[in-house]
N, C-alpha and C positions, 0 to 999 in steps of 0.2 A: 413934399413932392418937389422935385427939381424939374422945372419946365424944359421940355425939348429933348430930354434924354430918355432913351428906351432900353429896356433889357431885351436881349435876344432870346429866342426860344431855348437856346442852350443855357443861357444864364438862369432862366426860370426853372429849367430842369435841374440845374446845379443846386439852386436854393431848395427846391423840393427834396432833392436827395439828402441834403443836410437835415431838413425838417422831419423827414421820415426815417432818419438814422441809417440810410443806405450808403452814405459817403464814408469811405475808408478814412480813419484818423490821419494816416500819413498824407492824404490828399488835402487836408485842411491846414495849409500853411498860411503865411502872412498874406500872400497874394489872394488866396481864397477868402480870407477875412475882408479884404478890400473889395473883392468881387461881390460878396454877400452884402456889404454896406451899400455898394452901388445899386444892386437890385432893389433893396429895401427903400432906398432914397428915390428910385424911379417911381415907386408906388405910393410913398408916404412922406409927410413932412418930417423934419429932423427928430422931433420928440417921439413920434410914433415909430419911426424907423429904429431909433435907439431902443425903444421898448421891445420891438419885435426881435431885434438882434439879441438883446439880453435873453428873452424867452427862448429863442432858438439855441443860443449857446448853452444856457443852463439845461435845457432838455437834452441836448447832445452830450453834455458832460454826464448827466444822469444815466443816459443810455450806455455810455462807455464805462460807467461805474467809477468815474474819477472823483465825483463829488464837486460841490460848488466852490471849494477852496481854490480851484484853478482859475475861476472867473475873476476878472478885474474890471470893476465898474468904470474907473476913470479912463483906462486905456480904451475900453469899448466905446464910451461916449465921445472921447476925444477923436477917435478915428472916424466915427460917424460925422462929427463936426468938420474934420479935415476933408473927408471925401465930399461932403456937401459944399464946402468952400470951393474946392477944385471943380466940381460940377457947375457951380455958378459962374466960374471964371472961364470955363471951356465952352466952345461951341458944341452944338448937339452931337451926341454920340449915339450910335445904334447898338452898342453892346459894351459890356464891361471890358472886354479885350481892347476895343477901340479907345475907350476912356483911359485905361491904364497905359496904353502905348503913347497917348498924348500927355500923360502925367506920370512919367516914370519915377519921379521923386516919391510918390506914394508907395512904391515898392520897397523903399528903405524903411525897415521896421524900426529903426533907431531915430527916425525923424522927430518923434515926440520929445526926445531929449534936447531939441532946440527950443522947446516950449516949457519943459519941466526939468527941474534938477532931479537927478536919480534919487536923492533922498526923499523928495516929495512923491515922485511918480511910483516908487516901489514901496511906499509906506503901507502899513496895514489899513490906515484910514482911506487911502486912495483905492485900495482894492475893494473896500466895502461900499464907498460912496463917491460920487463925483467930486473931485477937487479941482479947482481952477488952476491954470498954469501959473507958476511962480517966476518964470523967466520972460516969456513973451506970450501974449494971448493968441489963441487960435482964431484967425480971421473968420468973421461970420459970412461975409460976402466978397 
C-alpha cells in the first residue's frame, strides 16, 4: 500500500468493471493498465497488488476467450513496480487521473525498454515468469 494516495470512486468503479468483466476490451488500453495498478497499489503492498493484477488480468483474458498466452508476467510486475516507485516519489494524489497527470512518462508504454532489452523483455521466459531488468533496475523508492 502506498501511503497518502487514494483511488477515487470512479477509479474503484473502473476496477470493479474489469473484475466483473463489464469493461469493454477496447477500453483496456495502456493507460487503463496504469490506472488499475494505481488502484491496487492504493489498497495493497506491491506483492499483493501484483498478484491481484495478475488474477484480474487472467480472469479478464479467460472471460474474453483469449487465453493466458496473452498475459506477460514480467511486464505486469515491472509496471506495478514502476507505478509504485512513482507513487512513492509523488505527493499525495486523490485519483489515478491526478496521479497520471503528474507522471505522464508512465503513459509511454515503451518506457520498459529503458530497463529491458527487447530480447529479454519479449522472451518466452519473461512472459511466463518475472525476469529482472538487464539494462537498468526499476527503482524501488
